[in-house]
N, C-alpha and C positions, 0 to 999 in steps of 0.2 A: 433649466437644463444644467447639468454639471459641466464645469470647466476642468475638473480634475481628470487627467487622462492616465493616471497611474494604473497600470494593469493589476487586477486582483490575482495574487499568486495561487497556483493550484495547491491543493492540500499537501502534496508531497514536498512542497518548498517551505512549509511552515516549520518553525523551530520545534525540536524534539523535547527540549528541557522546559520545565514549568516556568522558570523565571523569565526566559525570553518570550514564551507564549503569553504570560501574564502581562508583560510590558507591551507586547504588540497589541493585545486585546485592549488594554487601557488606552493606548494612544489612538487606536482606531475608533474606539467608543467615544473618546473625548472629541475627536475631530468630527465625527458624525453628529454628536450632540450640538457642537458649536455651529455647524452648518445648519442644522434644523432650527436652532434658536434664532437665526437670522430671518426666518420665515415667521413674521408676526404681524398682527393687525395694527399695532401701534409701535412705531419705531422708538419712541421716546420712553416706553415703559421698560423698567429694569427687569432682569430675569427674576429677581426676588419678588417683585410686585406681581409678575405673572404667575409665579409659583403659588402665591397666596390665592389668587383668583382660581387657578386650576384646582387647588386643594378644596376650596369651597364648592367648586363645580362638581368635583368627584365625590366629596364626602359630606357635603351639606354644611349648614351653619356650625360655627365653632365659637368658643370664647377666645379672648385674646391669648390666654395662657395655653389653651389647646393648640392654637395656631403656632405659637412660639415653639412649643414642644415638637409639633409635627415638622416644622421647618428647621428645627435645631438652632434657633436664635434666641437672644434674650427677649424678655417681655418689653423692655423699653424700645428695643430695635423694632420689634413687631408692631408696637404702638405707632411708631413713626411711619412704618410702611402702610398700616391700615389707615392712618390719618390722611396720607397722600391719596390712597385709593378712594377714600370717602370724599375727599375734596374734589376728586375727578368724577364722582358719581358712580363708581364701579362697585362699591360695597355700602352697606348701611348697618348701623348699630341699633339694637332694640333690646328691651329688657327681657330676660329669660322668663318664660311662662311659669316655671316652677320655683324660681328663686329671683325675686325682683332686684336683689343686690348684684346679680351677674348681668353682664352685657354680652349679647350674642351678635356675632358679625355674620352677615349673609350677603350673597350676591344680589345686585340689582339687575334689572333687565339689560342695562348697558354693560355690566360686568359679564353677564352670560354671553352677550353678543361678542365681546372681545375674545373670550375663550373659544367660542364656536368658530369665529373667523380665523383665529390663529391655528386651531386644530385643523381646519380645512386647508389652510395654506401649507401647513407642515405635511399633511397627508398627501396633498398634490405633489409636493416636492419629492417625497419618498416614492410615490407612484411613478413619477417621471424617471427617477433614478433606477427603480426596479425594471422599468420597461427597456432599459439599455443592457440588462443582464440576460444571460442564458437561462433556460428553464432549470438547469441543474444548479446554477448559482442562486436563483430565487428559492429553490427547494432547500438549499443549504442554509440560506438566511432565515427561512421559516423555522427550520429546526433550531438554528442558533438563537432565535428570538425566544423560543420555548425554554431553552437551556438558560438563557440570561434571566428570564422571569424566575426560574427556580433559584438562581444565584442570588438575586436581590431579595427574595422572600426569606432567606436564611436569617 
């Protein structure tokens, strides 16, 4: 349940200029993402480690280089992250079926369980927050979610 009692301003109170609107959207999105990140199956797992698990869950097995590119980090940094995840039993490495020189990283059942549990916790948190809103506010957020998806797809 949310402890933030800050009222959501009506649309008429939102800033007219793009700079202020961009800043307000950035701040609100950051705060929402930060609150959702606290809802995770394993408290000790870093956001970067979870991002790798989520990428493998969503997009399937990757090479180390592909994961590094996807997460926009260096290959050595990704190697450290994958090593930690492998040591914890969340990912495994195997030879590429088409090119034995390549190593493919994939989720283990334990890694899938972490992603599934974290997604369930985050969905439950969002559902509880949505339940406190009016129908109009929920409709507005549904439209905003579609717009935000278009923004990030650019």
